[in-house]
C-alpha positions as CSV (number, residue, x, y, z in Angstrom):
1,X,14.7,150.0,108.4
2,X,13.1,147.6,111.1
3,X,13.5,148.9,114.5
4,X,12.0,145.7,115.9
5,X,14.7,143.5,114.2
6,X,17.6,141.9,115.9
7,X,20.8,144.1,115.5
8,X,23.3,142.6,113.1
9,X,26.5,141.8,114.9
10,X,29.9,142.7,113.6
11,X,30.9,139.0,113.1
12,X,27.6,138.5,111.1
13,X,28.0,141.5,109.0
14,X,31.7,140.5,108.3
15,X,30.7,137.0,107.2
16,X,28.0,138.5,104.8
17,X,30.6,140.8,103.4
18,X,33.0,138.0,102.8
19,X,30.4,136.2,101.0
20,X,29.6,139.0,98.9
21,X,33.1,139.4,97.8
22,X,33.4,135.7,96.9
23,X,30.4,135.8,94.6
24,X,30.9,139.3,93.2
25,X,34.8,138.6,92.6
26,X,33.6,135.6,90.3
27,X,31.7,138.1,88.0
28,X,34.1,140.9,88.2
29,X,37.0,138.6,87.0
30,X,35.1,137.2,84.3
31,X,33.8,140.6,83.1
32,X,37.5,141.5,82.7
33,X,38.8,138.0,81.4
34,X,36.1,137.3,78.8
35,X,36.3,140.7,76.8
36,X,40.0,140.3,76.8
37,X,39.8,136.8,75.4
38,X,37.4,138.1,72.7
39,X,39.7,140.8,71.7
40,X,42.6,138.4,71.5
41,X,40.5,136.3,69.2
42,X,40.0,139.3,66.8
43,X,36.3,140.0,67.9
44,X,35.5,143.9,67.4
45,X,34.8,146.5,70.1
46,X,31.0,146.2,69.4
47,X,31.2,142.4,70.1
48,X,32.9,143.1,73.4
49,X,30.2,145.7,74.0
50,X,27.6,143.0,73.5
51,X,29.4,140.7,75.8
52,X,29.7,143.2,78.5
53,X,26.0,143.8,78.3
54,X,25.0,140.4,78.9
55,X,26.3,140.5,82.4
56,X,23.5,143.1,83.2
57,X,20.8,141.5,81.1
58,X,19.8,138.8,83.4
59,X,19.7,141.3,86.3
60,X,17.2,143.5,84.4
61,X,14.9,140.4,83.8
62,X,15.3,139.0,87.4
63,X,15.5,142.2,89.5
64,X,11.9,142.8,90.3
65,X,11.0,138.9,90.7
66,X,14.0,138.4,92.9
67,X,13.1,141.3,95.0
68,X,9.5,139.9,95.6
69,X,11.0,136.4,96.1
70,X,13.5,137.8,98.9
71,X,10.4,139.8,100.5
72,X,8.7,136.3,100.8
73,X,11.6,133.8,101.4
74,X,14.2,135.9,103.1
75,X,18.0,135.7,102.6
76,X,19.5,132.3,102.4
77,X,17.4,130.4,99.9
78,X,17.9,132.9,97.1
79,X,21.7,133.1,97.8
80,X,21.8,129.4,97.6
81,X,20.6,129.3,94.1
82,X,22.8,132.0,93.2
83,X,26.0,130.3,94.3
84,X,25.0,127.4,92.1
85,X,24.4,129.5,89.1
86,X,27.5,131.5,89.3
87,X,29.9,128.6,89.9
88,X,28.1,126.7,86.9
89,X,28.4,129.7,84.7
90,X,32.0,130.3,85.3
91,X,32.5,126.5,84.9
92,X,31.1,126.4,81.5
93,X,34.0,128.9,80.4
94,X,36.3,126.3,81.5
95,X,35.0,123.5,79.6
96,X,34.1,125.6,76.6
97,X,36.3,128.7,76.1
98,X,34.5,130.2,72.9
99,X,32.6,133.3,72.5
100,X,29.0,131.9,72.5
101,X,29.7,130.2,75.8
102,X,31.3,133.3,77.1
103,X,28.0,135.1,76.5
104,X,26.2,132.3,78.4
105,X,28.7,132.6,81.4
106,X,28.0,136.3,81.5
107,X,24.4,135.9,81.7
108,X,24.6,133.4,84.4
109,X,27.1,135.1,86.6
110,X,25.7,138.4,86.2
111,X,22.3,137.4,87.1
112,X,23.4,135.3,90.1
113,X,25.4,138.3,91.6
114,X,22.5,140.8,90.9
115,X,19.8,138.5,92.8
116,X,22.3,137.8,95.6
117,X,22.9,141.5,96.0
118,X,19.2,142.2,96.4
119,X,18.8,139.5,99.0
120,X,21.9,140.8,101.0
121,X,21.0,144.5,100.8
122,X,17.4,143.8,102.0
123,X,18.8,141.7,104.9
124,X,21.3,144.3,105.9
125,X,18.8,147.3,105.5
126,X,16.1,145.7,107.7
127,X,18.7,145.1,110.4
128,X,19.6,148.8,110.8
129,X,18.1,150.5,113.9
130,X,18.3,154.3,112.7
131,X,19.6,156.4,109.9
132,X,23.1,156.7,110.8
133,X,23.3,153.0,111.3
134,X,21.8,152.6,107.7
135,X,24.6,154.7,106.5
136,X,27.4,153.1,108.4
137,X,26.2,149.4,107.6
138,X,25.8,150.1,103.9
139,X,29.2,151.6,103.8
140,X,30.6,148.4,105.3
141,X,28.5,146.3,103.0
142,X,29.6,148.3,100.0
143,X,33.3,147.4,100.8
144,X,32.4,144.0,99.4
145,X,31.8,144.8,95.6
146,X,34.7,147.3,95.6
147,X,37.2,144.9,97.0
148,X,36.0,142.0,94.5
149,X,36.3,144.4,91.7
150,X,40.0,144.6,92.8
151,X,40.5,140.9,93.6
152,X,38.5,139.5,90.6
153,X,40.3,141.3,87.9
154,X,43.5,141.4,89.2
155,X,43.6,137.7,90.1
156,X,42.3,136.9,86.6
157,X,44.8,138.8,85.0
158,X,47.7,137.4,86.8
159,X,46.5,133.8,86.2
160,X,45.9,134.5,82.5
161,X,49.6,135.5,82.0
162,X,50.8,132.7,84.1
163,X,48.5,129.7,83.0
164,X,46.0,130.9,80.3
165,X,42.3,131.7,80.3
166,X,41.2,128.2,81.3
167,X,43.0,128.4,84.5
168,X,41.7,131.7,85.3
169,X,38.1,130.6,84.6
170,X,38.5,127.6,86.8
171,X,39.7,129.7,89.8
172,X,36.7,132.1,89.2
173,X,34.4,129.1,89.1
174,X,35.4,128.0,92.8
175,X,34.8,131.4,94.3
176,X,31.1,131.5,94.6
177,X,31.3,128.0,96.5
178,X,33.1,130.0,99.3
179,X,30.0,132.3,99.5
180,X,27.9,129.4,101.1
181,X,30.6,128.6,103.6
182,X,30.3,132.3,104.7
183,X,26.5,132.9,104.8
184,X,25.2,129.5,105.6
185,X,24.9,130.6,109.4
186,X,23.2,133.7,109.0
187,X,20.0,134.2,111.0
188,X,16.9,135.0,109.1
189,X,14.9,138.1,110.1
190,X,11.3,137.8,111.0
191,X,8.8,138.3,108.3
192,X,7.5,141.8,107.8
193,X,4.2,142.3,109.8
194,X,1.3,143.0,107.4
195,X,-1.8,145.0,108.8
196,X,-5.0,143.0,108.1
197,X,-6.8,144.3,105.2
198,X,-3.8,146.5,104.0
199,X,-3.1,146.3,100.2
200,X,0.6,146.3,99.2
201,X,1.7,148.9,96.6
202,X,2.9,147.9,93.2
203,X,6.8,148.3,92.6
204,X,6.0,150.7,89.7
205,X,4.0,153.0,92.1
206,X,7.2,154.0,93.8
207,X,8.1,156.1,90.8
208,X,5.2,158.4,91.6
209,X,7.3,159.8,94.3
210,X,9.6,162.6,93.2
211,X,12.4,161.8,95.4
212,X,12.3,158.2,94.0
213,X,12.6,159.4,90.3
214,X,15.4,161.7,91.2
215,X,17.2,159.0,93.0
216,X,16.9,156.5,90.0
217,X,18.2,159.2,87.7
218,X,21.3,159.9,89.7
219,X,21.9,156.2,90.3
220,X,21.6,155.5,86.6
221,X,24.0,158.4,85.7
222,X,26.5,157.1,88.2
223,X,26.0,153.5,87.1
224,X,26.8,154.6,83.6
225,X,30.1,155.8,84.8
226,X,31.2,152.4,86.1
227,X,30.1,150.8,82.8
228,X,32.1,153.4,80.7
229,X,35.2,152.7,82.9
230,X,34.7,148.9,82.7
231,X,34.4,149.0,79.0
232,X,37.0,151.6,78.1
233,X,39.9,150.3,80.0
234,X,40.3,147.0,78.4
235,X,39.8,148.5,74.9
236,X,42.3,151.3,75.5
237,X,44.8,149.0,77.2
238,X,44.5,146.5,74.1
239,X,45.0,149.5,71.7
240,X,48.1,150.7,73.8
241,X,49.6,147.3,74.1
242,X,49.2,146.9,77.7
243,X,49.4,143.4,79.2
244,X,46.5,141.6,80.9
245,X,48.3,142.1,84.3
246,X,48.4,145.9,83.7
247,X,44.9,146.1,82.6
248,X,43.8,144.2,85.6
249,X,46.1,146.5,87.9
250,X,44.3,149.6,86.4
251,X,40.8,148.2,87.0
252,X,42.1,146.9,90.5
253,X,43.4,150.4,91.4
254,X,40.0,151.9,90.8
255,X,38.4,149.1,93.1
256,X,41.0,149.5,95.7
257,X,40.4,153.3,95.8
258,X,36.7,152.7,96.1
259,X,37.3,150.1,98.9
260,X,39.6,152.7,100.6
261,X,36.9,155.3,100.7
262,X,34.1,152.9,101.8
263,X,36.3,151.9,104.7
264,X,36.5,155.6,105.9
265,X,32.7,156.1,105.5
266,X,31.4,154.1,108.4
267,X,33.6,156.3,110.6
268,X,32.1,159.3,109.2
269,X,28.7,158.3,109.0
270,X,27.0,160.6,111.6
271,X,28.6,163.7,110.1
272,X,27.7,163.0,106.1
273,X,24.7,164.1,104.4
274,X,23.8,161.7,101.6
275,X,22.9,164.6,99.0
276,X,26.2,166.4,99.8
277,X,28.4,163.3,99.0
278,X,26.3,162.3,95.8
279,X,26.5,165.9,94.5
280,X,30.3,166.2,95.1
281,X,31.1,162.8,93.6
282,X,29.2,163.7,90.5
283,X,31.0,166.8,89.8
284,X,34.5,165.2,90.5
285,X,33.5,162.5,88.2
286,X,32.8,164.8,85.4
287,X,36.1,166.4,85.9
288,X,37.9,163.2,85.7
289,X,36.2,161.9,82.7
290,X,37.1,165.2,80.9
291,X,41.0,164.4,81.4
292,X,41.0,160.5,81.3
293,X,41.4,160.2,77.5
294,X,44.6,162.1,77.6
295,X,46.3,159.6,79.7
296,X,48.6,157.7,77.4
297,X,50.3,154.9,79.6
298,X,49.5,152.6,82.3
299,X,50.8,154.8,85.1
300,X,48.6,157.8,84.4
301,X,45.7,155.8,83.3
302,X,46.1,154.0,86.8
303,X,46.1,157.6,88.6
304,X,43.0,158.7,86.9
305,X,41.4,155.2,87.7
306,X,42.3,155.5,91.5
307,X,40.9,159.1,91.7
308,X,37.8,157.9,90.0
309,X,37.5,155.0,92.3
310,X,37.6,157.3,95.3
311,X,34.7,159.4,93.8
312,X,32.4,156.9,92.7
313,X,33.0,154.6,95.6
314,X,31.6,157.1,98.1
315,X,28.2,157.0,96.2
316,X,26.6,153.5,96.7
317,X,26.2,153.7,100.5
318,X,24.6,157.2,100.2
319,X,22.1,155.9,97.5
320,X,21.2,152.9,99.5
321,X,20.6,154.7,102.7
322,X,18.3,157.2,101.0
323,X,16.3,154.5,99.2
324,X,15.5,152.6,102.5
325,X,14.4,155.9,104.2
326,X,12.1,156.9,101.2
327,X,10.4,153.3,100.7
328,X,8.2,151.2,102.7
329,X,9.6,148.3,104.7
330,X,7.3,146.0,103.2
331,X,8.6,146.9,99.8
332,X,12.2,147.0,100.4
333,X,12.9,144.0,98.1
334,X,10.9,145.4,95.5
335,X,12.5,148.8,95.6
336,X,15.9,147.3,95.5
337,X,14.9,145.1,92.6
338,X,13.6,148.0,90.9
339,X,16.5,150.0,91.3
340,X,18.9,147.2,89.9
341,X,16.3,146.7,87.0
342,X,16.6,150.5,86.1
343,X,20.5,150.6,86.4
344,X,21.3,147.2,84.7
345,X,18.8,148.2,81.8
346,X,21.2,150.8,80.9
347,X,24.1,148.6,81.5
348,X,22.6,146.3,78.7
349,X,22.3,149.1,76.2
350,X,25.2,151.4,77.0
351,X,28.1,149.0,76.4
352,X,26.6,148.3,73.0
353,X,26.4,152.0,72.4
354,X,29.9,152.6,73.6
355,X,31.1,149.9,71.5
356,X,29.2,151.4,68.3
357,X,30.5,155.0,69.1
358,X,33.9,153.9,70.1
359,X,34.5,152.1,67.0
360,X,33.2,154.9,64.8
361,X,34.4,158.0,66.5
362,X,36.8,156.9,69.4
363,X,36.4,156.1,73.1
364,X,37.4,159.6,74.0
365,X,33.8,160.7,72.9
366,X,32.2,158.2,75.2
367,X,34.1,159.6,78.1
368,X,33.2,163.3,77.3
369,X,29.7,162.6,76.7
370,X,29.1,160.6,79.9
371,X,31.0,163.4,81.8
372,X,28.8,166.2,80.6
373,X,25.6,164.1,81.5
374,X,26.9,163.5,85.0
375,X,27.8,167.1,85.6
376,X,24.2,168.0,84.4
377,X,22.6,165.6,86.6
378,X,24.4,167.1,89.8
379,X,21.3,169.4,90.3
380,X,19.2,166.3,90.7
381,X,21.5,165.0,93.2
382,X,21.4,168.2,95.3
383,X,17.5,168.0,95.3
384,X,17.7,164.5,97.2
385,X,18.1,166.9,100.0
386,X,15.1,166.2,102.5
387,X,12.5,169.1,102.9
388,X,12.9,171.2,106.1
389,X,9.8,171.1,108.1
390,X,9.2,174.4,109.7
391,X,7.4,174.5,113.2
């Protein structure tokens, strides 16, 4: 955090959150609509897994360069490029709604959202004045992706049922343009002061710190839970004959619950401990993953989805707060890029793995395997507790 930076006002923060929602909702809606279109055209679960993995592929490739670019150029320039890329990516799906173009759209919208998130998180993190404010501001900021994961899929589902896939893709393509209207007045923060003669560490050097390694492991496991849910719900819904609106509502319920818990977190920030929240969320997620495959209709699936949203929704602000406390300010962008590269690297591979396992052995095994892994990782989450220094 940058104690010398100007405090980020509530109106400015609200504009950043609105901009984040607009851009992220484009990707979230496309991430629901594109696999559903592929399934209706007869593509396999494995093909859907490949399609979903492409939303993360460009984030893996661009994460570290994007972090360095944000460290050098600030906030607005990278976000401007992201707005153009996301709108063009969704626009391609309007003109050419076929599987290969949907793959290209996934690459463009996924990469744009990831790069913009790094720039936004860096800007907000540097604006915080203390650790409590870090938790509070990242809790408010995390409402953006959670709410967009409600707005995007639900809107896309309703538009698909009402007017078809092209209408939905067109609406999604317009959303990123709203982002620039919200963020264009953002005041850039001053550049990080560099001590003469000092050498900047490399991003990979961050992994030498045990706390950073634990944080990456925990973040990867919890990110995999989001990937599982995003992948399995459309597949299960399609198998059980649910409509696009019902599938969108189930995913929307998850996102709305994640949004609700993140609205509460800023009010409780001073009383929360990051490692306690993350450990509790991992154990609760493991239990929910154990029972989710037994839910057989939209109502019970929606209930599990909401409970899972409450659990996983509490995690990201705690992860981001911890990350900013354990990394040097001059490397905040790189650290955020490294985190995004790590979790999205798994997001490239995991949907394809989920698709392969789901096609052969059923999606229930996917839920249970990831649930057991998350339960085992709870010990690493508890060890994120900072050491107590004795006098």
